[in-house]
C-alpha positions in Angstrom: 7.5 1.3 -5.1 10.6 -0.6 -6.2 11.9 -0.8 -9.8 10.3 -4.2 -10.5 6.8 -2.9 -9.3 7.3 0.2 -11.4 8.0 -1.9 -14.6 5.0 -4.2 -14.2 2.1 -3.3 -16.5 4.2 -0.9 -18.5 4.3 -1.0 -22.2 7.8 -1.5 -23.7 8.9 1.8 -25.2 6.5 4.0 -23.2 8.0 7.3 -22.3 9.3 7.4 -18.7 7.4 10.6 -18.1 4.1 9.2 -19.4 1.6 9.4 -16.5 -0.2 6.3 -17.9 2.4 4.0 -19.4 0.1 1.0 -19.3 -1.8 -0.8 -22.1 -4.4 1.1 -24.2 -7.8 -0.2 -25.2 -8.0 -1.6 -28.7 -4.4 -2.5 -28.8 -2.8 -6.1 -28.9 0.0 -6.9 -26.4 2.4 -9.7 -25.6 3.8 -10.1 -22.1 7.6 -10.3 -22.0 8.8 -13.1 -19.6 12.2 -13.3 -18.0 15.3 -11.4 -19.2 15.9 -7.7 -18.9 12.4 -6.7 -20.0 10.5 -9.1 -17.8 7.0 -8.0 -17.1 6.8 -5.4 -19.8 4.1 -5.5 -22.4 5.0 -5.3 -26.1 2.4 -3.6 -28.4 2.0 -5.9 -31.4 -1.0 -4.2 -32.9 -0.9 -4.6 -36.7 1.8 -7.3 -36.7 1.3 -10.1 -39.2 1.0 -13.8 -38.1 4.5 -14.3 -39.5 5.9 -11.4 -37.5 4.2 -12.7 -34.4 5.6 -16.2 -34.9 9.2 -14.8 -35.4 9.2 -12.8 -32.1 11.3 -9.7 -31.7 14.8 -8.5 -31.0 14.2 -5.4 -28.8 16.7 -2.7 -28.2 17.5 -2.3 -24.5 20.2 -0.6 -22.4 19.6 -2.9 -19.5 20.5 -6.2 -21.2 23.8 -8.1 -21.0 25.4 -5.9 -23.7 24.4 -2.5 -22.3 23.4 0.4 -24.6 23.0 -0.9 -28.2 22.2 -4.4 -27.1 19.0 -6.3 -28.0 16.9 -8.7 -25.9 15.3 -11.5 -28.0 11.8 -12.7 -27.2 9.6 -15.3 -28.9 6.1 -16.8 -28.4 5.7 -19.4 -25.8 4.5 -22.8 -27.0 0.9 -23.2 -26.0 0.6 -19.6 -24.6 1.3 -17.2 -27.5 0.2 -14.2 -25.3 3.5 -14.6 -23.4 6.9 -14.3 -25.0 9.9 -15.9 -23.4 13.3 -14.4 -23.3 15.9 -16.3 -25.5 19.0 -14.2 -24.7 20.7 -11.0 -25.5 22.9 -10.0 -28.4 25.1 -6.9 -29.0 
């Protein structure tokens, strides 16, 4: 299994040692599309409509700015279950 296959279906922030890093029943997720977190699922359970509309700046070590950087994702027009990458910031 290559790294891309390994990352698919994983929930962002899941522990690398978690034997079941996939989505859990009863939770709400958004699929992250493109960028460094492509294919991961973001758990948005309990987020308000405003928070969902704003998207998220997610800490990641694998973005353009390395450790301490953030990858920005926001809802796709017409398909809010998928969040598109908008770029990285330090």
